[in-house]
N, CA, C and O of each residue as an XYZ file, in Angstrom:
940
protein
N      20.802     -9.345      5.882
C      21.320     -8.411      6.318
C      20.200     -7.178      6.579
O      19.659     -6.432      5.763
N      20.031     -7.291      8.502
C      19.085     -5.948      8.733
C      19.133     -4.780      8.273
O      20.291     -4.377      8.384
N      18.473     -4.019      7.810
C      18.372     -2.581      7.618
C      19.036     -1.742      8.212
O      19.912     -0.996      7.774
N      18.440     -1.902      9.698
C      18.191     -1.357     10.974
C      18.932     -2.008     12.253
O      18.955     -3.173     12.652
N      19.491     -0.906     12.716
C      20.852     -1.640     13.680
C      20.261     -2.088     14.456
O      19.139     -2.221     13.966
N      20.259     -2.728     16.212
C      20.267     -3.186     16.902
C      19.558     -1.920     17.708
O      18.421     -1.908     18.182
N      20.570     -0.832     17.733
C      20.217      0.108     18.884
C      18.780      0.993     18.058
O      18.008      1.619     18.784
N      18.584      0.961     16.759
C      17.747      1.884     16.632
C      16.561      1.304     16.716
O      15.507      1.941     16.740
N      16.666     -0.214     16.778
C      15.492     -1.044     17.068
C      15.108     -0.354     18.323
O      14.186      0.427     18.561
N      15.994     -0.813     19.020
C      15.454     -0.891     20.411
C      15.032      1.309     21.196
O      14.461      1.840     22.149
N      15.692      1.656     20.140
C      14.909      3.204     20.389
C      13.655      3.171     19.940
O      12.815      3.914     20.446
N      13.229      2.013     18.581
C      12.203      2.765     18.015
C      10.681      2.095     19.281
O       9.552      2.572     19.403
N      11.252      0.993     19.941
C      10.674      0.311     21.123
C       9.528      1.438     21.861
O       8.313      1.394     22.051
N      10.853      2.676     22.224
C      10.321      3.637     23.481
C       9.570      3.889     22.513
O       8.922      2.844     22.572
N       8.932      4.675     21.286
C       8.609      5.197     20.960
C       6.962      5.316     20.212
O       6.710      4.972     19.057
N       6.228      5.739     20.946
C       4.549      5.427     20.562
C       4.113      5.760     18.862
O       4.472      6.754     18.230
N       3.481      4.936     18.489
C       3.005      5.512     17.026
C       1.861      6.014     17.252
O       0.863      5.587     16.671
N       1.819      6.917     18.054
C       0.979      8.402     17.667
C       1.941      9.545     17.926
O       1.631     10.724     17.757
N       3.027      9.163     18.310
C       4.660     10.338     18.034
C       5.306     10.333     16.568
O       5.875     11.270     16.007
N       5.025      8.775     15.996
C       5.633      8.620     15.045
C       4.796      8.898     13.714
O       5.245      8.962     12.570
N       3.038      9.098     14.272
C       2.866     10.010     12.913
C       2.837     11.026     12.861
O       3.091     11.563     11.783
N       2.478     11.885     14.121
C       2.730     13.231     14.017
C       4.138     14.108     13.505
O       4.215     15.296     13.193
N       5.534     12.736     13.556
C       6.309     12.689     13.391
C       6.482     12.954     11.687
O       7.200     13.904     11.374
N       5.797     12.085     10.491
C       5.791     11.744      9.793
C       4.854     12.642      8.824
O       4.994     13.140      7.707
N       3.720     12.599      9.906
C       2.807     14.465      9.552
C       3.828     15.675      9.018
O       3.854     16.223      7.916
N       4.627     15.883     10.150
C       5.279     16.825      9.730
C       6.221     17.286      8.456
O       6.590     18.370      8.006
N       6.427     15.856      8.097
C       7.625     15.464      7.121
C       6.829     15.394      5.671
O       7.387     15.184      4.595
N       5.271     15.634      5.880
C       4.563     15.638      4.667
C       3.872     13.979      4.133
O       3.197     13.783      3.123
N       4.158     13.293      4.826
C       3.598     11.670      4.971
C       2.007     11.600      5.752
O       1.752     11.156      6.871
N       1.593     11.865      5.305
C       0.146     11.868      6.135
C      -0.846     10.219      6.383
O      -1.557     10.028      7.370
N      -0.688      9.382      5.446
C      -1.322      8.172      5.142
C      -0.201      7.246      5.951
O      -0.146      6.307      5.156
N       0.388      7.025      6.626
C       1.410      6.263      7.119
C       0.926      5.220      8.184
O       1.655      4.286      8.518
N      -0.495      5.434      8.777
C      -0.997      4.539      9.894
C      -1.488      3.230      9.227
O      -2.444      3.629      8.562
N      -1.388      1.976      9.036
C      -2.193      1.379      8.932
C      -3.462      1.376      9.395
O      -3.463      1.382     10.626
N      -4.845      1.367      8.787
C      -6.051      1.318      8.873
C      -6.828     -0.004      9.278
O      -6.750     -1.081      8.687
N      -7.638      0.301     10.465
C      -8.443     -1.291     10.882
C      -7.700     -1.857     10.999
O      -7.582     -2.555      9.992
N      -6.977     -2.059     11.700
C      -6.214     -3.658     12.270
C      -5.806     -3.235     13.953
O      -5.424     -2.102     14.246
N      -5.897     -3.890     14.552
C      -6.192     -4.485     15.583
C      -5.251     -5.370     16.700
O      -5.661     -6.495     16.411
N      -4.231     -5.596     17.815
C      -3.574     -6.114     17.784
C      -4.446     -7.416     18.762
O      -5.452     -7.256     19.454
N      -3.807     -8.460     18.571
C      -4.710    -10.081     18.807
C      -4.299    -10.308     20.195
O      -4.640    -11.161     21.015
N      -3.530     -9.385     20.243
C      -3.149     -9.889     21.512
C      -1.843     -8.661     22.159
O      -0.677     -8.468     21.814
N      -2.720     -8.020     23.223
C      -2.635     -6.524     23.797
C      -1.362     -7.236     24.756
O      -1.291     -8.454     24.915
N      -0.578     -6.454     25.237
C       0.211     -6.696     26.466
C       1.731     -7.103     26.070
O       2.524     -7.485     26.931
N       2.227     -6.941     24.087
C       3.163     -7.950     23.919
C       4.253     -7.375     23.829
O       5.221     -8.133     23.767
N       4.461     -6.274     23.797
C       5.342     -5.002     24.040
C       5.350     -4.336     22.362
O       4.784     -4.871     21.409
N       6.130     -3.071     22.318
C       6.098     -2.611     21.094
C       6.851     -4.136     19.645
O       7.312     -5.263     19.824
N       6.633     -3.413     18.546
C       6.491     -4.629     17.581
C       7.803     -4.014     16.641
O       7.166     -4.064     15.589
N       9.076     -3.499     16.230
C       9.580     -3.088     15.387
C      10.102     -3.996     14.658
O      10.837     -4.770     15.272
N       9.911     -4.276     12.936
C      10.882     -4.884     12.663
C      10.844     -3.952     10.798
O      10.395     -2.850     10.483
N      11.469     -4.940     10.037
C      11.429     -4.503      8.326
C       9.609     -5.267      7.514
O       8.958     -6.203      7.977
N       9.384     -4.687      6.646
C       8.654     -4.864      6.018
C       8.823     -5.821      5.307
O       9.561     -5.702      4.329
N       8.196     -7.036      5.590
C       8.266     -8.798      4.705
C       6.964     -8.695      4.259
O       5.997     -8.596      5.015
N       6.902     -8.716      2.914
C       5.121     -8.919      2.427
C       4.949     -9.964      1.416
O       5.697    -10.271      0.488
N       3.421    -10.625      1.900
C       2.734    -11.594      0.930
C       1.584    -10.518      0.239
O       1.395     -9.477      0.869
N       1.184    -10.625     -0.415
C      -0.555    -10.448     -1.853
C      -0.825    -11.123     -1.827
O      -0.196    -12.166     -2.011
N      -2.070    -10.988     -1.552
C      -3.369    -12.125     -2.174
C      -4.193    -11.415     -2.814
O      -4.411    -10.207     -2.723
N      -4.667    -12.214     -3.490
C      -5.983    -11.506     -4.602
C      -6.863    -12.365     -4.669
O      -6.630    -13.410     -4.062
N      -8.200    -12.244     -5.430
C      -8.885    -12.886     -4.738
C      -8.899    -14.225     -5.503
O      -8.435    -14.431     -6.625
N      -9.585    -15.188     -4.597
C      -9.304    -16.639     -5.619
C     -10.547    -16.683     -6.562
O     -11.594    -16.038     -6.509
N      -9.997    -17.911     -7.694
C     -10.465    -18.621     -8.560
C     -10.776    -19.920     -8.269
O      -9.864    -20.493     -7.672
N     -11.727    -20.572     -8.479
C     -12.144    -21.750     -7.976
C     -10.946    -22.395     -8.970
O      -9.994    -22.644     -8.230
N     -10.612    -22.773    -10.397
C     -10.323    -23.381    -11.061
C      -8.855    -23.643    -10.548
O      -8.368    -24.762    -10.385
N      -8.132    -22.261    -10.285
C      -6.610    -21.864     -9.799
C      -5.969    -22.672     -8.286
O      -4.940    -23.319     -8.088
N      -7.392    -22.181     -7.173
C      -7.540    -22.613     -5.902
C      -8.145    -23.486     -5.671
O      -9.321    -23.187     -5.462
N      -7.819    -24.985     -5.560
C      -8.168    -26.131     -5.307
C      -7.654    -26.194     -3.586
O      -6.785    -25.541     -3.009
N      -8.459    -27.118     -3.146
C      -6.894    -27.225     -0.810
C      -6.466    -27.929     -1.550
O      -7.158    -28.822     -1.062
N      -5.586    -28.776     -2.863
C      -4.462    -28.984     -3.203
C      -3.437    -28.283     -3.178
O      -2.340    -28.594     -2.716
N      -3.820    -27.092     -3.783
C      -2.508    -25.905     -4.085
C      -1.551    -25.906     -2.593
O      -0.379    -25.534     -2.654
N      -2.050    -26.274     -1.501
C      -1.293    -26.464     -0.240
C      -0.438    -27.742     -0.429
O       0.513    -27.733      0.353
N      -0.482    -28.953     -1.306
C       0.645    -29.439     -1.159
C       2.018    -29.067     -2.246
O       2.922    -29.849     -2.540
N       1.879    -27.847     -2.651
C       2.744    -27.711     -3.085
C       4.291    -26.973     -2.305
O       4.347    -26.092     -1.446
N       5.004    -27.443     -2.733
C       5.958    -26.817     -1.617
C       5.923    -25.193     -2.128
O       5.783    -24.466     -1.145
N       5.984    -24.677     -2.991
C       6.217    -23.282     -3.559
C       5.078    -22.532     -3.132
O       4.920    -21.347     -3.424
N       3.947    -23.489     -2.157
C       2.793    -22.440     -2.230
C       3.284    -20.912     -1.469
O       3.585    -21.071     -0.286
N       3.398    -19.534     -1.958
C       3.265    -18.649     -1.812
C       3.053    -18.214      0.074
O       4.030    -17.774      0.680
N       1.794    -18.400      0.748
C       2.119    -18.659      1.751
C       2.633    -18.686      2.828
O       2.804    -17.869      3.733
N       3.104    -20.728      2.487
C       3.970    -21.081      2.802
C       5.628    -21.225      2.816
O       6.420    -21.971      3.392
N       5.748    -19.971      1.752
C       7.242    -19.736      1.315
C       7.022    -18.559      2.258
O       7.714    -18.609      3.274
N       6.403    -17.762      2.170
C       6.614    -16.357      3.055
C       6.919    -16.621      4.381
O       7.808    -16.068      5.028
N       5.859    -17.818      4.920
C       6.373    -18.171      6.521
C       7.597    -18.448      6.623
O       8.254    -18.173      7.627
N       8.071    -19.039      5.580
C       9.536    -20.301      5.633
C      10.806    -19.429      5.042
O      11.941    -19.864      4.848
N      10.224    -17.793      4.753
C      11.631    -17.424      3.837
C      11.544    -15.878      4.995
O      12.629    -15.413      5.344
N      10.319    -15.231      5.478
C      10.539    -14.180      6.094
C      11.796    -14.540      7.452
O      12.032    -15.420      8.279
N      12.524    -12.776      6.851
C      13.599    -13.246      7.413
C      13.661    -12.819      9.298
O      13.005    -11.917      9.820
N      14.261    -13.400      9.744
C      14.715    -12.821     11.329
C      14.689    -11.639     11.553
O      15.536    -10.941     10.997
N      13.587    -10.947     12.553
C      13.510     -9.935     13.188
C      12.472     -8.937     12.297
O      12.271     -7.825     12.785
N      11.870     -9.231     11.156
C      11.179     -8.960     10.180
C      10.102     -8.713     10.262
O       9.944     -9.111     11.416
N       8.625     -8.160      9.809
C       7.117     -8.495     10.091
C       6.751     -9.097      8.701
O       7.242     -8.604      7.686
N       6.360     -9.581      8.672
C       5.295    -10.100      7.814
C       4.295     -9.392      8.062
O       3.851     -9.100      9.172
N       3.653     -8.898      6.373
C       2.311     -7.815      6.389
C       2.194     -8.076      5.150
O       3.149     -7.941      4.384
N       1.041     -8.478      4.766
C      -0.058     -8.758      4.363
C      -0.803     -8.111      3.859
O      -1.127     -7.041      4.373
N      -1.356     -8.552      2.628
C      -2.235     -7.245      1.822
C      -3.168     -8.473      1.774
O      -2.684     -9.508      1.317
N      -4.305     -8.477      2.145
C      -5.837     -9.574      2.316
C      -6.921     -8.710      1.662
O      -8.065     -9.049      1.965
N      -6.816     -7.735      0.884
C      -7.328     -6.862      0.210
C      -8.737     -5.909      1.594
O      -9.658     -5.198      1.192
N      -8.534     -6.133      2.700
C      -9.533     -5.553      3.649
C     -10.223     -6.164      3.781
O     -11.344     -5.832      4.166
N      -9.808     -7.552      3.479
C     -11.401     -8.408      3.353
C     -11.110     -9.619      4.413
O     -10.382    -10.564      4.110
N     -11.795     -9.490      5.772
C     -11.679    -10.558      6.764
C     -12.310    -11.762      6.735
O     -12.148    -12.622      7.601
N     -13.143    -11.893      5.624
C     -14.378    -13.066      5.596
C     -13.722    -14.329      5.362
O     -14.456    -15.314      5.433
N     -12.585    -14.510      5.115
C     -11.183    -15.562      4.819
C     -10.089    -15.212      5.579
O      -9.885    -14.002      5.679
N      -9.038    -16.256      6.358
C      -8.299    -16.020      7.036
C      -7.147    -15.974      5.966
O      -7.028    -16.715      4.990
N      -6.242    -14.843      6.397
C      -4.946    -14.758      6.236
C      -3.914    -15.942      6.722
O      -3.296    -16.600      5.884
N      -3.840    -16.059      7.453
C      -3.333    -17.685      8.266
C      -4.170    -17.721      9.512
O      -5.237    -17.197      9.833
N      -2.869    -18.937     10.406
C      -3.548    -19.119     11.165
C      -2.615    -19.622     12.530
O      -1.567    -19.038     12.808
N      -2.974    -20.425     13.094
C      -1.953    -20.178     15.204
C      -0.790    -20.886     14.502
O       0.339    -20.837     14.991
N      -1.070    -21.607     13.254
C       0.405    -23.361     13.367
C       1.335    -21.965     12.596
O       2.204    -21.402     13.262
N       1.108    -21.632     11.523
C       1.452    -20.863     10.704
C       2.235    -19.607     11.297
O       3.194    -19.259     10.609
N       1.999    -18.873     12.442
C       2.174    -17.810     12.963
C       3.046    -17.982     13.763
O       4.044    -17.269     13.863
N       2.633    -19.535     14.850
C       3.540    -19.412     15.655
C       5.102    -20.280     14.620
O       6.081    -20.708     15.231
N       5.023    -20.337     13.579
C       5.990    -20.979     12.961
C       6.647    -19.724     12.594
O       7.718    -20.130     12.143
N       6.658    -18.625     12.523
C       7.107    -17.722     11.843
C       7.606    -17.021     13.549
O       8.786    -16.731     13.746
N       6.702    -16.856     14.485
C       7.534    -16.905     16.126
C       8.643    -17.650     16.455
O       9.598    -17.219     17.100
N       8.545    -18.586     16.087
C       9.933    -19.731     15.961
C      11.177    -19.219     15.530
O      12.295    -19.062     16.022
N      10.591    -18.998     14.398
C      11.851    -18.521     12.835
C      12.565    -17.302     13.588
O      13.757    -17.051     13.408
N      11.896    -16.703     14.286
C      12.048    -15.410     14.849
C      12.181    -14.195     14.348
O      13.136    -13.419     14.343
N      10.416    -14.077     13.655
C      10.247    -12.697     13.143
C       9.861    -11.641     13.975
O       9.739    -11.670     15.199
N       9.702    -10.826     13.308
C       9.526     -9.460     14.650
C       7.607     -9.843     15.029
O       6.876     -9.695     16.008
N       7.453    -10.361     13.673
C       5.880    -10.241     14.377
C       4.688    -10.083     13.018
O       5.340     -9.637     12.074
N       3.441    -10.252     12.651
C       2.688    -10.177     11.874
C       1.599     -9.429     11.945
O       0.925     -9.266     12.962
N       1.270     -8.657     10.200
C       0.207     -7.728     10.662
C      -0.896     -7.687      9.074
O      -0.356     -7.614      7.970
N      -2.028     -7.732      9.183
C      -2.942     -8.197      7.883
C      -3.828     -7.291      7.987
O      -4.151     -6.831      9.082
N      -4.410     -6.858      6.722
C      -5.548     -6.041      6.662
C      -6.949     -6.734      6.339
O      -8.046     -6.393      5.898
N      -6.130     -8.242      6.934
C      -7.862     -8.952      6.372
C      -7.809     -9.412      8.125
O      -7.528     -8.593      9.000
N      -8.255    -11.394      8.501
C      -8.445    -11.401      9.665
C      -7.458    -13.036     10.116
O      -7.508    -13.895      9.236
N      -6.744    -13.349     11.234
C      -6.977    -14.328     11.288
C      -7.688    -15.542     11.426
O      -8.890    -15.301     11.314
N      -7.469    -16.736     11.619
C      -8.391    -17.385     12.238
C      -7.351    -18.128     13.465
O      -6.129    -18.077     13.604
N      -8.364    -18.786     14.217
C      -7.651    -19.249     15.736
C      -7.479    -18.660     16.867
O      -7.131    -19.148     17.942
N      -7.866    -17.036     16.452
C      -7.871    -15.332     16.656
C      -7.593    -15.924     18.868
O      -7.113    -15.032     19.567
N      -7.876    -17.069     19.466
C      -7.835    -17.097     20.653
C      -6.593    -17.624     20.968
O      -5.958    -17.169     21.919
N      -6.098    -18.683     20.166
C      -4.673    -19.184     20.329
C      -3.280    -18.199     20.025
O      -2.225    -18.178     20.659
N      -3.704    -17.351     18.749
C      -2.843    -16.269     18.519
C      -2.540    -15.571     19.637
O      -1.441    -15.201     20.050
N      -3.869    -15.395     20.188
C      -3.788    -14.236     21.416
C      -2.670    -14.182     22.904
O      -2.272    -13.273     23.633
N      -2.402    -16.067     22.832
C      -2.026    -16.251     24.044
C      -0.385    -16.272     23.205
O       0.450    -16.328     24.109
N      -0.102    -16.262     22.653
C       1.277    -16.333     21.910
C       2.123    -15.053     22.434
O       1.753    -13.895     22.626
N       3.067    -15.514     22.557
C       4.445    -13.994     23.176
C       4.772    -13.580     21.951
O       5.969    -13.583     21.664
N       3.700    -13.091     20.863
C       4.253    -12.643     19.231
C       3.225    -11.338     18.989
O       2.002    -11.472     19.042
N       3.678    -10.463     18.802
C       2.631     -9.431     18.738
C       2.009     -9.845     16.999
O       2.734    -10.220     16.078
N       0.415     -9.631     16.924
C      -0.228     -9.981     15.876
C      -1.059     -9.220     16.127
O      -1.710     -9.240     17.171
N      -1.288     -7.799     14.530
C      -2.849     -7.349     14.444
C      -3.441     -7.872     13.079
O      -2.852     -8.419     12.147
N      -4.669     -7.575     13.213
C      -5.950     -8.214     12.128
C      -6.439     -7.265     12.329
O      -6.078     -6.458     13.185
N      -7.637     -7.120     11.371
C      -8.876     -6.411     11.323
C      -9.926     -7.289     12.318
O     -10.613     -6.582     13.055
N     -10.069     -8.316     12.391
C     -10.883     -9.341     12.812
C     -10.677    -10.600     13.089
O      -9.615    -10.872     12.530
N     -11.123    -11.647     13.694
C     -11.090    -12.921     13.152
C     -11.766    -13.306     12.327
O     -12.928    -12.946     12.136
N     -11.089    -14.180     11.639
C     -11.862    -14.859     10.242
C     -12.259    -16.590     10.210
O     -11.867    -17.602     10.791
N     -13.313    -16.224      9.125
C     -13.845    -17.839      8.945
C     -12.633    -18.679      8.879
O     -11.499    -18.229      8.715
N     -12.962    -20.025      9.028
C     -11.918    -21.268      9.209
C     -10.827    -20.892      8.388
O      -9.713    -20.611      8.831
N     -11.286    -20.884      6.672
C     -10.433    -21.291      6.030
C     -10.175    -19.941      5.134
O     -10.888    -18.938      5.162
N      -8.850    -20.158      4.228
C      -8.411    -19.098      3.562
C      -8.389    -19.255      1.878
O      -7.715    -18.626      1.063
N      -9.354    -20.302      1.668
C      -9.621    -20.801      0.739
C     -10.900    -20.621     -0.313
O     -11.181    -21.061     -1.428
N     -11.382    -19.930      0.440
C     -12.721    -19.440     -0.354
C     -12.684    -18.106     -1.351
O     -13.153    -18.023     -2.486
N     -11.960    -17.053     -0.555
C     -11.949    -16.196     -0.737
C     -10.443    -15.290     -1.468
O     -10.571    -14.306     -2.197
N      -8.934    -15.959     -1.023
C      -7.991    -15.386     -0.941
C      -6.968    -16.643     -1.669
O      -7.131    -17.787     -1.247
N      -6.129    -16.447     -2.547
C      -5.076    -17.018     -3.052
C      -3.995    -15.985     -2.972
O      -4.035    -14.814     -3.352
N      -2.895    -16.732     -2.329
C      -1.717    -16.259     -2.042
C      -1.313    -15.917     -3.402
O      -1.580    -16.907     -4.083
N      -0.828    -15.055     -4.096
C       0.454    -14.215     -5.128
C       1.566    -14.461     -5.221
O       2.088    -15.393     -5.832
N       2.154    -13.444     -4.471
C       3.257    -12.784     -4.643
C       3.939    -12.506     -2.973
O       3.348    -12.305     -1.912
N       5.372    -12.594     -3.276
C       6.363    -12.676     -1.927
C       6.886    -11.259     -1.775
O       7.606    -11.033     -2.747
N       6.822    -10.127     -0.901
C       7.878     -9.467     -0.982
C       8.098     -8.662     -2.268
O       9.186     -8.578     -2.837
N       6.845     -8.020     -2.710
C       6.463     -6.822     -3.639
C       5.872     -5.460     -2.792
O       5.291     -5.319     -1.716
N       6.119     -4.972     -3.360
C       5.049     -3.873     -3.056
C       3.577     -4.217     -2.950
O       3.048     -4.935     -3.798
N       2.915     -3.723     -1.933
C       1.625     -3.945     -1.647
C       0.679     -3.107     -0.516
O       1.164     -2.934      0.602
N      -0.376     -2.705     -0.752
C      -1.385     -1.963      0.469
C      -1.684     -2.885      1.377
O      -2.020     -4.035      1.096
N      -1.588     -2.475      2.390
C      -2.304     -2.945      3.553
C      -2.973     -2.005      3.991
O      -2.446     -0.933      3.697
N      -4.384     -1.846      4.863
C      -4.762     -0.838      5.399
C      -4.895      0.443      4.869
O      -4.948      1.434      5.597
N      -4.977      0.519      3.112
C      -4.854      1.297      2.309
C      -3.403      2.655      2.763
O      -3.356      3.879      2.649
N      -2.460      1.649      3.265
C      -1.011      2.216      3.236
C      -0.880      1.503      1.953
O      -1.561      0.561      1.546
N       0.475      2.332      1.167
C       1.542      1.294      0.331
C       2.578      0.674      1.110
O       3.343      1.599      1.381
N       2.854      0.015      1.427
C       4.187     -1.325      1.699
C       5.160     -1.526      1.336
O       5.150     -2.665      0.868
N       6.245     -1.019      1.233
C       7.658     -2.065      0.478
C       8.176     -2.650      1.258
O       8.510     -2.253      2.375
N       8.360     -3.944      0.678
C       9.611     -4.247      1.405
C      10.820     -3.529      2.255
O      11.672     -2.947      1.584
N      10.883     -3.528      2.913
C      12.053     -2.991      3.768
C      11.613     -2.008      4.766
O      12.142     -1.798      5.858
N      10.273     -1.255      4.112
C      10.087     -0.496      5.092
C       9.971     -0.953      6.682
O      10.040     -2.113      7.089
N       9.757      0.362      7.564
C      10.170      0.213      9.507
C       8.705      0.052      9.807
O       7.877      0.909      9.497
N       8.355     -1.285     10.534
C       6.696     -1.737     10.655
C       6.736     -1.037     12.074
O       7.828     -1.292     12.582
N       6.038     -0.330     12.822
C       6.058     -0.194     14.610
C       4.890     -0.444     14.750
O       4.079      0.225     14.110
N       4.485     -1.381     15.545
C       2.791     -1.723     16.052
C       3.231     -1.670     17.478
O       4.239     -2.176     17.970
N       1.905     -0.674     18.291
C       1.533     -1.060     19.696
C       0.500     -0.955     19.514
O      -0.142     -0.945     18.464
N       0.035     -0.804     21.208
C      -1.474     -0.781     21.015
C      -2.544      0.090     20.891
O      -3.584     -0.079     21.529
N      -2.274      1.536     19.682
C      -2.768      1.752     19.082
C      -2.949      1.850     17.782
O      -3.857      2.397     17.157
N      -1.809      1.152     17.341
C      -2.217      0.660     15.748
C      -0.134      0.508     15.051
O       0.963      0.527     15.608
N      -0.438      0.425     14.163
C       0.632     -0.152     13.481
C       1.327      1.035     12.477
O       0.718      1.075     11.408
N       2.205      1.802     12.534
C       3.034      2.740     11.687
C       3.803      2.140     10.191
O       4.168      0.965     10.150
N       3.947      2.820      9.309
C       4.991      1.982      8.382
C       5.957      3.545      8.050
O       5.385      4.540      7.604
N       7.351      3.530      8.329
C       8.473      4.707      8.437
C       9.023      4.370      6.656
O       9.141      3.398      5.910
N       9.133      5.149      6.637
C       9.765      4.183      4.730
C      11.391      4.309      5.579
O      11.755      5.057      6.487
N      12.201      3.096      4.727
C      12.971      2.712      5.738
C      14.614      4.114      5.786
O      15.427      4.322      6.687
N      14.454      4.848      4.206
C      15.458      6.397      3.648
C      15.434      6.679      5.308
O      16.516      6.473      5.858
N      14.397      7.097      6.116
C      14.092      8.361      6.267
C      13.962      7.818      7.878
O      13.396      8.722      8.494
N      14.311      6.545      8.903
C      14.249      6.131      9.814
C      15.358      6.796     10.704
O      15.047      7.298     11.784
N      16.452      6.799     10.320
C      17.397      7.590     11.303
C      16.474      8.687     11.575
O      15.896      8.584     12.657
N      16.108      9.988     10.680
C      16.250     11.017     11.075
C      15.002     10.633     11.762
O      15.497     10.504     12.881
N      13.664     10.333     11.944
C      12.347      9.890     12.564
C      12.664      9.476     13.392
O      11.944      9.989     14.249
N      13.630      8.496     14.099
C      14.163      8.152     15.789
C      14.606      9.469     16.104
O      13.972      9.897     17.069
N      15.313     10.150     15.737
C      15.737     11.137     16.274
C      15.147     12.440     16.882
O      15.407     13.012     17.941
N      13.867     12.866     15.423
C      13.280     13.966     16.161
C      12.093     13.097     16.989
O      11.741     13.846     17.900
N      11.308     11.815     17.069
C      10.766     11.462     18.111
C      11.203     11.357     19.622
O      10.666     11.478     20.723
N      12.196     11.129     19.217
C      13.217     10.965     20.824
C      12.678     12.247     20.963
O      11.491     12.397     21.252
N      13.590     13.372     20.748
C      13.114     14.667     21.359
C      11.361     15.480     21.621
O      11.001     16.392     22.365
N      10.524     14.521     20.500
C       9.068     14.743     20.485
C       8.462     14.189     22.403
O       7.657     14.746     23.149
N       9.182     13.083     22.579
C       9.232     12.241     23.853
C       9.808     12.883     24.041
O       9.425     13.488     23.039
N      10.725     13.681     24.530
C      11.086     13.908     25.624
C      10.599     15.424     26.338
O      10.704     15.800     27.505
N       9.965     16.192     25.001
C       8.857     17.276     25.007
C       7.810     16.780     25.964
O       7.477     17.349     27.003
N       7.396     15.807     25.556
C       5.741     15.469     26.111
C       5.938     14.489     27.475
O       5.109     14.416     28.382
N       6.997     13.879     27.431
C       7.152     13.648     28.781
C       7.300     14.510     29.498
O       7.108     14.042     30.620
N       7.698     16.255     29.620
C       7.779     16.701     30.301
C       6.574     17.250     30.618
O       6.147     17.395     31.764
N       5.643     17.769     28.908
C       4.370     18.644     29.163
C       3.438     17.682     30.566
O       2.634     18.308     31.257
N       3.667     16.287     30.804
C       2.495     15.456     31.006
C       2.501     15.587     32.929
O       1.653     15.522     33.820
N       4.469     15.868     32.805
C       4.687     15.768     34.194
C       4.036     17.173     34.751
O       3.768     17.239     35.951
N       3.750     18.426     33.794
C       3.451     19.915     34.198
C       2.155     19.681     34.696
O       1.711     19.966     35.808
N       1.358     18.890     33.332
C       0.388     19.138     33.346
C      -0.174     18.254     35.115
O      -0.948     18.708     35.958
N       0.413     17.230     35.125
C      -0.239     16.204     36.323
C       0.199     17.639     37.671
O      -0.400     17.654     38.746
N       0.888     18.311     37.453
C       0.752     19.404     38.766
C       0.415     20.251     38.834
O       0.704     21.026     39.746
N      -0.668     20.598     37.515
C      -1.581     21.640     37.607
C      -1.421     22.707     36.679
O      -2.240     23.625     36.627
N      -0.319     22.639     35.867
C      -0.218     23.500     34.805
C      -1.054     23.522     33.728
O      -1.272     22.493     33.089
N      -1.555     24.586     33.446
C      -2.623     24.809     31.942
C      -1.870     24.332     30.260
O      -0.794     24.413     29.668
N      -2.820     23.981     30.119
C      -1.900     23.951     28.575
C      -1.547     25.008     27.862
O      -0.547     25.022     27.144
N      -2.308     25.933     28.002
C      -1.937     27.054     27.012
C      -1.087     27.546     27.285
O      -0.932     28.022     28.410
N       0.017     27.626     26.080
C       1.541     28.280     26.334
C       2.295     26.984     26.791
O       3.434     27.050     27.254
N       1.785     26.098     26.682
C       2.789     24.613     27.365
C       2.720     24.072     26.017
O       3.570     24.087     25.126
N       1.256     23.473     26.045
C       1.561     22.793     24.315
C       0.076     22.835     24.088
O      -0.967     22.533     24.668
N       0.711     23.636     22.364
C       2.413     23.664     22.170
C       3.199     24.607     22.962
O       2.783     25.000     24.053
N       4.308     24.987     22.472
C       5.054     25.764     23.978
C       5.591     27.194     23.047
O       6.617     27.463     22.423
N       3.773     28.207     23.456
C       4.828     29.344     23.094
C       5.195     29.911     23.976
O       5.959     30.840     23.713
N       4.845     29.652     25.487
C       4.769     30.414     26.384
C       6.295     30.888     26.648
O       7.097     29.957     26.587
N       7.018     32.553     27.017
C       8.230     32.988     27.045
C       8.651     31.874     28.279
O       9.066     30.783     27.889
N       8.605     31.990     28.998
C       9.326     31.078     30.043
C       9.087     30.431     30.241
O       9.182     30.549     31.463
N       8.662     29.343     30.055
C       7.933     28.012     29.504
C       9.047     27.478     28.584
O       9.351     26.300     28.769
N       9.746     28.192     27.564
C      10.164     27.999     26.526
C      11.507     27.880     27.194
O      12.130     26.819     27.143
N      12.109     29.262     28.010
C      13.418     28.985     28.461
C      14.040     27.799     30.159
O      15.124     27.440     30.618
N      12.469     27.598     30.546
C      12.833     26.046     31.286
C      13.160     24.947     30.764
O      14.153     24.312     31.121
N      12.229     24.526     29.700
C      12.080     23.535     28.938
C      13.938     23.757     28.383
O      14.910     23.168     28.856
N      13.930     24.346     27.745
C      15.462     24.471     26.743
C      16.635     24.299     27.909
O      17.513     23.455     27.728
N      16.629     25.091     29.073
C      17.604     24.767     30.330
C      17.259     22.984     30.509
O      18.192     22.211     30.293
N      16.027     22.480     30.867
C      16.117     21.212     31.126
C      17.072     20.187     30.270
O      18.003     19.421     30.519
N      16.150     20.696     28.865
C      16.541     19.961     28.098
C      18.111     19.532     26.914
O      18.325     18.823     25.931
N      19.011     20.649     27.958
C      20.060     20.881     27.849
C      21.587     19.439     28.464
O      22.780     19.712     28.337
């Protein structure tokens, strides 16, 4: 069962990762932006879902021959086949994009199963094909054709590191054109409420700036006259 309601999910789709980052910073969480990941396919909308995780470790040749993929319990395959509907598969690839975390076939399978997206701090093979899918996907850069030479899939749905951020199963993942944020699931409702208020204020500020208003006293809002104006407008 999803830990976030459909209403919360839809609200998060209307909030930018920049706004979420500021909100979390104000709450003392300064390291929630997954570093060095970029959308493979921009313009696919905002990605929102609970984190379902996969962890890679450095491959060891005697334990990671090509035959490992014949095992129906192979962690990478199992992760793709068990990632819940509406969740985001988040992959710890040790920030190493030299070997692929996944390719177009596995990512297509995730999409068909109803996942909300996929993020790796490594890379994907078949990036051109993935870029054509109507499915949010984030990686560091395109990878070499195989994931055998450097990575060995080990754990599913455990706490991981992805792009220097701690990701726990069930954390809320939000991704847009600017990047990917990790929201602790325990505070997601508070974050949504605060971000909606921040978005309303920033929309008002932008409209003022478009009309020629100076940012001094407006952003941040310290001018008493503008404060009163915004207070009346936002009621």
